[in-house]
PDB file with SEQRES, HELIX, SHEET and CRYST1 records, atoms N, CA, C and O in Angstrom:
SEQRES   1 A   52  MET ALA ARG LEU ILE ASN CYS GLU CYS GLY GLU VAL VAL          
SEQRES   2 A   52  ARG GLY ASP THR ASP ASP GLU LEU VAL ALA ALA ALA GLN          
SEQRES   3 A   52  ALA HIS VAL GLU ALA HIS HIS PRO GLU LEU VAL GLY LYS          
SEQRES   4 A   52  LEU THR ARG GLU ASP VAL LEU GLY MET SER GLU GLU ALA          
HELIX    1 AA1 ASP A   18  HIS A   32  1                                  15    
HELIX    2 AA2 PRO A   34  LEU A   36  5                                   3    
HELIX    3 AA3 ARG A   42  MET A   48  1                                   7    
SHEET    1 AA1 2 ARG A   3  ASN A   6  0                                        
SHEET    2 AA1 2 VAL A  12  GLY A  15 -1                                        
CRYST1    1.000    1.000    1.000  90.00  90.00  90.00 P 1           1          
ATOM      1  N   MET A   1     -86.709 -31.328 -81.427  1.00  0.00           N  
ATOM      2  CA  MET A   1     -85.959 -30.232 -80.864  1.00  0.00           C  
ATOM      3  C   MET A   1     -86.449 -29.976 -79.442  1.00  0.00           C  
ATOM      4  O   MET A   1     -87.643 -29.768 -79.223  1.00  0.00           O  
ATOM      5  N   ALA A   2     -85.547 -29.990 -78.490  1.00  0.00           N  
ATOM      6  CA  ALA A   2     -85.893 -29.757 -77.087  1.00  0.00           C  
ATOM      7  C   ALA A   2     -86.319 -28.304 -76.885  1.00  0.00           C  
ATOM      8  O   ALA A   2     -85.771 -27.379 -77.485  1.00  0.00           O  
ATOM      9  N   ARG A   3     -87.322 -28.140 -76.012  1.00  0.00           N  
ATOM     10  CA  ARG A   3     -87.841 -26.806 -75.716  1.00  0.00           C  
ATOM     11  C   ARG A   3     -87.965 -26.662 -74.207  1.00  0.00           C  
ATOM     12  O   ARG A   3     -87.999 -27.656 -73.481  1.00  0.00           O  
ATOM     13  N   LEU A   4     -88.034 -25.414 -73.737  1.00  0.00           N  
ATOM     14  CA  LEU A   4     -88.200 -25.173 -72.313  1.00  0.00           C  
ATOM     15  C   LEU A   4     -89.044 -23.933 -72.084  1.00  0.00           C  
ATOM     16  O   LEU A   4     -89.200 -23.080 -72.958  1.00  0.00           O  
ATOM     17  N   ILE A   5     -89.582 -23.868 -70.876  1.00  0.00           N  
ATOM     18  CA  ILE A   5     -90.333 -22.694 -70.420  1.00  0.00           C  
ATOM     19  C   ILE A   5     -89.735 -22.291 -69.080  1.00  0.00           C  
ATOM     20  O   ILE A   5     -89.609 -23.120 -68.179  1.00  0.00           O  
ATOM     21  N   ASN A   6     -89.369 -21.031 -68.949  1.00  0.00           N  
ATOM     22  CA  ASN A   6     -88.933 -20.479 -67.674  1.00  0.00           C  
ATOM     23  C   ASN A   6     -90.162 -19.901 -66.994  1.00  0.00           C  
ATOM     24  O   ASN A   6     -90.603 -18.802 -67.330  1.00  0.00           O  
ATOM     25  N   CYS A   7     -90.719 -20.639 -66.036  1.00  0.00           N  
ATOM     26  CA  CYS A   7     -91.942 -20.220 -65.364  1.00  0.00           C  
ATOM     27  C   CYS A   7     -91.650 -19.035 -64.446  1.00  0.00           C  
ATOM     28  O   CYS A   7     -90.544 -18.896 -63.924  1.00  0.00           O  
ATOM     29  N   GLU A   8     -92.646 -18.196 -64.263  1.00  0.00           N  
ATOM     30  CA  GLU A   8     -92.508 -17.043 -63.377  1.00  0.00           C  
ATOM     31  C   GLU A   8     -92.198 -17.443 -61.937  1.00  0.00           C  
ATOM     32  O   GLU A   8     -91.644 -16.647 -61.179  1.00  0.00           O  
ATOM     33  N   CYS A   9     -92.553 -18.682 -61.554  1.00  0.00           N  
ATOM     34  CA  CYS A   9     -92.299 -19.143 -60.184  1.00  0.00           C  
ATOM     35  C   CYS A   9     -90.850 -19.571 -59.992  1.00  0.00           C  
ATOM     36  O   CYS A   9     -90.432 -19.870 -58.874  1.00  0.00           O  
ATOM     37  N   GLY A  10     -90.082 -19.601 -61.080  1.00  0.00           N  
ATOM     38  CA  GLY A  10     -88.673 -19.951 -60.989  1.00  0.00           C  
ATOM     39  C   GLY A  10     -88.337 -21.344 -61.496  1.00  0.00           C  
ATOM     40  O   GLY A  10     -87.164 -21.668 -61.685  1.00  0.00           O  
ATOM     41  N   GLU A  11     -89.341 -22.163 -61.716  1.00  0.00           N  
ATOM     42  CA  GLU A  11     -89.084 -23.514 -62.202  1.00  0.00           C  
ATOM     43  C   GLU A  11     -88.911 -23.504 -63.717  1.00  0.00           C  
ATOM     44  O   GLU A  11     -89.542 -22.716 -64.421  1.00  0.00           O  
ATOM     45  N   VAL A  12     -88.046 -24.390 -64.207  1.00  0.00           N  
ATOM     46  CA  VAL A  12     -87.849 -24.562 -65.638  1.00  0.00           C  
ATOM     47  C   VAL A  12     -88.526 -25.857 -66.045  1.00  0.00           C  
ATOM     48  O   VAL A  12     -88.232 -26.919 -65.497  1.00  0.00           O  
ATOM     49  N   VAL A  13     -89.428 -25.767 -67.006  1.00  0.00           N  
ATOM     50  CA  VAL A  13     -90.158 -26.935 -67.509  1.00  0.00           C  
ATOM     51  C   VAL A  13     -89.569 -27.285 -68.865  1.00  0.00           C  
ATOM     52  O   VAL A  13     -89.449 -26.427 -69.740  1.00  0.00           O  
ATOM     53  N   ARG A  14     -89.197 -28.564 -69.035  1.00  0.00           N  
ATOM     54  CA  ARG A  14     -88.516 -28.987 -70.263  1.00  0.00           C  
ATOM     55  C   ARG A  14     -89.232 -30.151 -70.922  1.00  0.00           C  
ATOM     56  O   ARG A  14     -89.945 -30.923 -70.281  1.00  0.00           O  
ATOM     57  N   GLY A  15     -89.014 -30.250 -72.239  1.00  0.00           N  
ATOM     58  CA  GLY A  15     -89.495 -31.396 -72.986  1.00  0.00           C  
ATOM     59  C   GLY A  15     -88.646 -31.590 -74.225  1.00  0.00           C  
ATOM     60  O   GLY A  15     -88.224 -30.617 -74.849  1.00  0.00           O  
ATOM     61  N   ASP A  16     -88.390 -32.840 -74.586  1.00  0.00           N  
ATOM     62  CA  ASP A  16     -87.606 -33.132 -75.787  1.00  0.00           C  
ATOM     63  C   ASP A  16     -88.422 -32.945 -77.055  1.00  0.00           C  
ATOM     64  O   ASP A  16     -87.870 -32.731 -78.134  1.00  0.00           O  
ATOM     65  N   THR A  17     -89.751 -33.027 -76.918  1.00  0.00           N  
ATOM     66  CA  THR A  17     -90.651 -32.806 -78.049  1.00  0.00           C  
ATOM     67  C   THR A  17     -91.737 -31.840 -77.599  1.00  0.00           C  
ATOM     68  O   THR A  17     -91.873 -31.565 -76.406  1.00  0.00           O  
ATOM     69  N   ASP A  18     -92.502 -31.329 -78.540  1.00  0.00           N  
ATOM     70  CA  ASP A  18     -93.609 -30.448 -78.183  1.00  0.00           C  
ATOM     71  C   ASP A  18     -94.596 -31.164 -77.268  1.00  0.00           C  
ATOM     72  O   ASP A  18     -95.082 -30.586 -76.296  1.00  0.00           O  
ATOM     73  N   ASP A  19     -94.889 -32.418 -77.582  1.00  0.00           N  
ATOM     74  CA  ASP A  19     -95.835 -33.179 -76.763  1.00  0.00           C  
ATOM     75  C   ASP A  19     -95.324 -33.348 -75.333  1.00  0.00           C  
ATOM     76  O   ASP A  19     -96.091 -33.212 -74.380  1.00  0.00           O  
ATOM     77  N   GLU A  20     -94.040 -33.643 -75.181  1.00  0.00           N  
ATOM     78  CA  GLU A  20     -93.462 -33.803 -73.845  1.00  0.00           C  
ATOM     79  C   GLU A  20     -93.487 -32.480 -73.084  1.00  0.00           C  
ATOM     80  O   GLU A  20     -93.765 -32.457 -71.885  1.00  0.00           O  
ATOM     81  N   LEU A  21     -93.201 -31.391 -73.769  1.00  0.00           N  
ATOM     82  CA  LEU A  21     -93.222 -30.080 -73.122  1.00  0.00           C  
ATOM     83  C   LEU A  21     -94.630 -29.733 -72.655  1.00  0.00           C  
ATOM     84  O   LEU A  21     -94.809 -29.269 -71.529  1.00  0.00           O  
ATOM     85  N   VAL A  22     -95.617 -29.949 -73.493  1.00  0.00           N  
ATOM     86  CA  VAL A  22     -97.000 -29.644 -73.127  1.00  0.00           C  
ATOM     87  C   VAL A  22     -97.425 -30.491 -71.933  1.00  0.00           C  
ATOM     88  O   VAL A  22     -98.064 -29.977 -71.014  1.00  0.00           O  
ATOM     89  N   ALA A  23     -97.088 -31.770 -71.926  1.00  0.00           N  
ATOM     90  CA  ALA A  23     -97.436 -32.649 -70.803  1.00  0.00           C  
ATOM     91  C   ALA A  23     -96.745 -32.190 -69.521  1.00  0.00           C  
ATOM     92  O   ALA A  23     -97.364 -32.162 -68.458  1.00  0.00           O  
ATOM     93  N   ALA A  24     -95.471 -31.833 -69.618  1.00  0.00           N  
ATOM     94  CA  ALA A  24     -94.729 -31.370 -68.444  1.00  0.00           C  
ATOM     95  C   ALA A  24     -95.302 -30.045 -67.931  1.00  0.00           C  
ATOM     96  O   ALA A  24     -95.398 -29.831 -66.722  1.00  0.00           O  
ATOM     97  N   ALA A  25     -95.674 -29.177 -68.839  1.00  0.00           N  
ATOM     98  CA  ALA A  25     -96.257 -27.896 -68.442  1.00  0.00           C  
ATOM     99  C   ALA A  25     -97.604 -28.103 -67.762  1.00  0.00           C  
ATOM    100  O   ALA A  25     -97.905 -27.442 -66.768  1.00  0.00           O  
ATOM    101  N   GLN A  26     -98.408 -29.006 -68.285  1.00  0.00           N  
ATOM    102  CA  GLN A  26     -99.704 -29.291 -67.668  1.00  0.00           C  
ATOM    103  C   GLN A  26     -99.514 -29.856 -66.261  1.00  0.00           C  
ATOM    104  O   GLN A  26    -100.241 -29.479 -65.342  1.00  0.00           O  
ATOM    105  N   ALA A  27     -98.557 -30.742 -66.087  1.00  0.00           N  
ATOM    106  CA  ALA A  27     -98.282 -31.307 -64.766  1.00  0.00           C  
ATOM    107  C   ALA A  27     -97.792 -30.223 -63.810  1.00  0.00           C  
ATOM    108  O   ALA A  27     -98.182 -30.199 -62.642  1.00  0.00           O  
ATOM    109  N   HIS A  28     -96.939 -29.328 -64.303  1.00  0.00           N  
ATOM    110  CA  HIS A  28     -96.435 -28.227 -63.480  1.00  0.00           C  
ATOM    111  C   HIS A  28     -97.577 -27.312 -63.057  1.00  0.00           C  
ATOM    112  O   HIS A  28     -97.663 -26.923 -61.892  1.00  0.00           O  
ATOM    113  N   VAL A  29     -98.444 -26.973 -63.986  1.00  0.00           N  
ATOM    114  CA  VAL A  29     -99.581 -26.104 -63.674  1.00  0.00           C  
ATOM    115  C   VAL A  29    -100.481 -26.763 -62.633  1.00  0.00           C  
ATOM    116  O   VAL A  29    -100.912 -26.108 -61.683  1.00  0.00           O  
ATOM    117  N   GLU A  30    -100.764 -28.040 -62.802  1.00  0.00           N  
ATOM    118  CA  GLU A  30    -101.623 -28.742 -61.840  1.00  0.00           C  
ATOM    119  C   GLU A  30    -101.015 -28.732 -60.442  1.00  0.00           C  
ATOM    120  O   GLU A  30    -101.731 -28.574 -59.453  1.00  0.00           O  
ATOM    121  N   ALA A  31     -99.702 -28.901 -60.357  1.00  0.00           N  
ATOM    122  CA  ALA A  31     -99.034 -28.989 -59.061  1.00  0.00           C  
ATOM    123  C   ALA A  31     -98.780 -27.635 -58.409  1.00  0.00           C  
ATOM    124  O   ALA A  31     -98.853 -27.509 -57.187  1.00  0.00           O  
ATOM    125  N   HIS A  32     -98.481 -26.619 -59.226  1.00  0.00           N  
ATOM    126  CA  HIS A  32     -98.016 -25.349 -58.669  1.00  0.00           C  
ATOM    127  C   HIS A  32     -98.901 -24.148 -58.965  1.00  0.00           C  
ATOM    128  O   HIS A  32     -98.772 -23.114 -58.309  1.00  0.00           O  
ATOM    129  N   HIS A  33     -99.782 -24.262 -59.924  1.00  0.00           N  
ATOM    130  CA  HIS A  33    -100.628 -23.130 -60.322  1.00  0.00           C  
ATOM    131  C   HIS A  33    -102.054 -23.605 -60.593  1.00  0.00           C  
ATOM    132  O   HIS A  33    -102.548 -23.454 -61.711  1.00  0.00           O  
ATOM    133  N   PRO A  34    -102.719 -24.172 -59.595  1.00  0.00           N  
ATOM    134  CA  PRO A  34    -104.048 -24.760 -59.829  1.00  0.00           C  
ATOM    135  C   PRO A  34    -105.075 -23.764 -60.365  1.00  0.00           C  
ATOM    136  O   PRO A  34    -106.063 -24.163 -60.981  1.00  0.00           O  
ATOM    137  N   GLU A  35    -104.851 -22.489 -60.136  1.00  0.00           N  
ATOM    138  CA  GLU A  35    -105.777 -21.480 -60.656  1.00  0.00           C  
ATOM    139  C   GLU A  35    -105.743 -21.388 -62.180  1.00  0.00           C  
ATOM    140  O   GLU A  35    -106.643 -20.808 -62.788  1.00  0.00           O  
ATOM    141  N   LEU A  36    -104.714 -21.954 -62.794  1.00  0.00           N  
ATOM    142  CA  LEU A  36    -104.576 -21.918 -64.254  1.00  0.00           C  
ATOM    143  C   LEU A  36    -105.004 -23.209 -64.949  1.00  0.00           C  
ATOM    144  O   LEU A  36    -104.992 -23.284 -66.177  1.00  0.00           O  
ATOM    145  N   VAL A  37    -105.383 -24.226 -64.170  1.00  0.00           N  
ATOM    146  CA  VAL A  37    -105.777 -25.502 -64.763  1.00  0.00           C  
ATOM    147  C   VAL A  37    -106.948 -25.288 -65.717  1.00  0.00           C  
ATOM    148  O   VAL A  37    -107.966 -24.698 -65.354  1.00  0.00           O  
ATOM    149  N   GLY A  38    -106.784 -25.775 -66.934  1.00  0.00           N  
ATOM    150  CA  GLY A  38    -107.827 -25.664 -67.945  1.00  0.00           C  
ATOM    151  C   GLY A  38    -107.838 -24.351 -68.699  1.00  0.00           C  
ATOM    152  O   GLY A  38    -108.662 -24.166 -69.594  1.00  0.00           O  
ATOM    153  N   LYS A  39    -106.942 -23.433 -68.361  1.00  0.00           N  
ATOM    154  CA  LYS A  39    -106.937 -22.114 -69.008  1.00  0.00           C  
ATOM    155  C   LYS A  39    -105.862 -21.953 -70.067  1.00  0.00           C  
ATOM    156  O   LYS A  39    -105.930 -21.031 -70.880  1.00  0.00           O  
ATOM    157  N   LEU A  40    -104.869 -22.837 -70.072  1.00  0.00           N  
ATOM    158  CA  LEU A  40    -103.786 -22.733 -71.053  1.00  0.00           C  
ATOM    159  C   LEU A  40    -103.976 -23.776 -72.146  1.00  0.00           C  
ATOM    160  O   LEU A  40    -104.129 -24.967 -71.871  1.00  0.00           O  
ATOM    161  N   THR A  41    -103.964 -23.312 -73.381  1.00  0.00           N  
ATOM    162  CA  THR A  41    -104.064 -24.223 -74.517  1.00  0.00           C  
ATOM    163  C   THR A  41    -102.668 -24.727 -74.894  1.00  0.00           C  
ATOM    164  O   THR A  41    -101.654 -24.207 -74.427  1.00  0.00           O  
ATOM    165  N   ARG A  42    -102.644 -25.733 -75.736  1.00  0.00           N  
ATOM    166  CA  ARG A  42    -101.368 -26.223 -76.276  1.00  0.00           C  
ATOM    167  C   ARG A  42    -100.612 -25.080 -76.945  1.00  0.00           C  
ATOM    168  O   ARG A  42     -99.399 -24.949 -76.782  1.00  0.00           O  
ATOM    169  N   GLU A  43    -101.338 -24.255 -77.699  1.00  0.00           N  
ATOM    170  CA  GLU A  43    -100.715 -23.133 -78.390  1.00  0.00           C  
ATOM    171  C   GLU A  43    -100.147 -22.115 -77.401  1.00  0.00           C  
ATOM    172  O   GLU A  43     -99.094 -21.529 -77.653  1.00  0.00           O  
ATOM    173  N   ASP A  44    -100.840 -21.900 -76.269  1.00  0.00           N  
ATOM    174  CA  ASP A  44    -100.313 -20.994 -75.226  1.00  0.00           C  
ATOM    175  C   ASP A  44     -98.985 -21.517 -74.697  1.00  0.00           C  
ATOM    176  O   ASP A  44     -98.011 -20.773 -74.577  1.00  0.00           O  
ATOM    177  N   VAL A  45     -98.962 -22.805 -74.384  1.00  0.00           N  
ATOM    178  CA  VAL A  45     -97.745 -23.418 -73.827  1.00  0.00           C  
ATOM    179  C   VAL A  45     -96.601 -23.319 -74.828  1.00  0.00           C  
ATOM    180  O   VAL A  45     -95.497 -22.911 -74.468  1.00  0.00           O  
ATOM    181  N   LEU A  46     -96.852 -23.683 -76.067  1.00  0.00           N  
ATOM    182  CA  LEU A  46     -95.781 -23.619 -77.070  1.00  0.00           C  
ATOM    183  C   LEU A  46     -95.353 -22.184 -77.332  1.00  0.00           C  
ATOM    184  O   LEU A  46     -94.186 -21.931 -77.633  1.00  0.00           O  
ATOM    185  N   GLY A  47     -96.278 -21.247 -77.223  1.00  0.00           N  
ATOM    186  CA  GLY A  47     -95.932 -19.838 -77.406  1.00  0.00           C  
ATOM    187  C   GLY A  47     -95.029 -19.287 -76.311  1.00  0.00           C  
ATOM    188  O   GLY A  47     -94.285 -18.332 -76.536  1.00  0.00           O  
ATOM    189  N   MET A  48     -95.093 -19.886 -75.132  1.00  0.00           N  
ATOM    190  CA  MET A  48     -94.246 -19.454 -74.006  1.00  0.00           C  
ATOM    191  C   MET A  48     -92.882 -20.114 -74.043  1.00  0.00           C  
ATOM    192  O   MET A  48     -91.993 -19.729 -73.282  1.00  0.00           O  
ATOM    193  N   SER A  49     -92.695 -21.094 -74.906  1.00  0.00           N  
ATOM    194  CA  SER A  49     -91.470 -21.886 -74.883  1.00  0.00           C  
ATOM    195  C   SER A  49     -90.388 -21.279 -75.766  1.00  0.00           C  
ATOM    196  O   SER A  49     -90.631 -20.415 -76.607  1.00  0.00           O  
ATOM    197  N   GLU A  50     -89.184 -21.779 -75.527  1.00  0.00           N  
ATOM    198  CA  GLU A  50     -88.032 -21.396 -76.346  1.00  0.00           C  
ATOM    199  C   GLU A  50     -87.169 -22.628 -76.555  1.00  0.00           C  
ATOM    200  O   GLU A  50     -87.303 -23.616 -75.833  1.00  0.00           O  
ATOM    201  N   GLU A  51     -86.293 -22.571 -77.532  1.00  0.00           N  
ATOM    202  CA  GLU A  51     -85.392 -23.697 -77.784  1.00  0.00           C  
ATOM    203  C   GLU A  51     -84.457 -23.875 -76.608  1.00  0.00           C  
ATOM    204  O   GLU A  51     -83.961 -22.901 -76.042  1.00  0.00           O  
ATOM    205  N   ALA A  52     -84.219 -25.129 -76.244  1.00  0.00           N  
ATOM    206  CA  ALA A  52     -83.325 -25.427 -75.123  1.00  0.00           C  
ATOM    207  C   ALA A  52     -81.881 -25.476 -75.570  1.00  0.00           C  
ATOM    208  O   ALA A  52     -80.990 -25.715 -74.755  1.00  0.00           O  
TER     209      ALA A  52                                                      
END                                                                             
């Protein structure tokens, strides 16, 4: 089931699976929110997501 996160910065992060979403979110955080690197768990990311 595809999931997405609407980031506060305005970007939408998507993944077709939970693993893809977590990887995409980690890449987004590294590129746009370096202050959060290492602070979000897999459970945090999935908790912020919704069905696409």
